[in-house]
C-alpha positions in Angstrom: 17.4 27.6 -11.9 18.0 27.2 -8.1 15.0 29.4 -7.3 12.8 27.2 -9.5 14.1 24.0 -7.8 13.5 25.5 -4.4 9.9 26.5 -5.3 9.4 22.9 -6.6 10.6 21.4 -3.4 8.6 23.7 -1.2 5.5 23.1 -3.3 5.9 19.3 -3.1 6.3 19.5 0.7 3.3 21.7 1.1 1.2 19.5 -1.2 2.1 16.4 0.9 1.5 18.2 4.2 -1.9 19.6 3.2 -3.3 16.4 1.6 -6.3 15.3 3.7 -5.7 11.9 5.4 -8.5 9.3 5.0 -10.5 8.7 8.1 -11.4 5.0 8.2 -12.5 3.9 11.7 -11.6 0.4 12.7 -14.4 -2.1 12.8 -16.2 -2.1 16.2 -17.5 -5.7 16.1 -16.8 -8.9 14.2 -20.1 -8.4 12.4 -18.6 -5.3 10.8 -15.9 -7.4 9.1 -16.8 -8.9 5.7 -15.6 -12.5 5.3 -16.3 -14.6 2.3 -18.3 -17.8 3.0 -19.2 -21.0 1.2 -22.6 -21.8 -0.2 -23.8 -25.1 -1.5 -24.3 -25.1 -5.2 -22.4 -21.9 -5.8 -20.4 -22.1 -9.0 -16.6 -21.9 -8.7 -15.1 -19.1 -10.7 -11.9 -19.8 -12.7 -9.6 -16.8 -13.2 -6.7 -16.6 -15.6 -4.0 -14.0 -15.0 -4.2 -11.3 -12.3 -7.9 -10.5 -11.5 -9.7 -9.3 -8.4 -12.4 -11.8 -7.2 -15.0 -10.2 -4.9 -16.9 -13.3 -3.9 -14.4 -16.1 -3.5 -15.5 -19.5 -2.0 -13.7 -19.9 1.4 -14.1 -23.1 3.4 -12.4 -21.9 6.6 -11.2 -18.5 7.8 -9.4 -18.7 11.1 -10.6 -18.0 14.6 -12.8 -14.9 14.5 -12.8 -13.9 18.1 -11.7 -10.7 19.7 -10.0 -10.2 23.0 -8.7 -7.1 24.9 -5.0 -7.1 25.1 -2.7 -5.3 27.5 1.0 -6.1 27.5 2.3 -7.6 30.8 4.3 -5.3 33.0 2.6 -2.0 32.1 4.2 0.5 29.7 7.1 -1.0 27.8 7.1 -3.9 30.1 8.7 -6.3 27.7 6.7 -9.4 28.7 6.1 -12.6 26.6 3.3 -12.8 24.1 2.1 -16.3 24.6 
């Protein structure tokens, strides 16, 4: 019984360790990010319960700008994030 349990644990560890990790590169530009937009005359969908809506109608979606960031004080500098 202990041998079978040990084999099961070793097989589970090997299975987890050898599983290929997905390679999804981060978006390079803001144009690579898909953001829903509003269109005049587009019908508004009504969903009941838990459903996934691919083309939702969004009026405003934050400030879409990107900036390079380096923490003040170098490595582990512990500066403020303002």
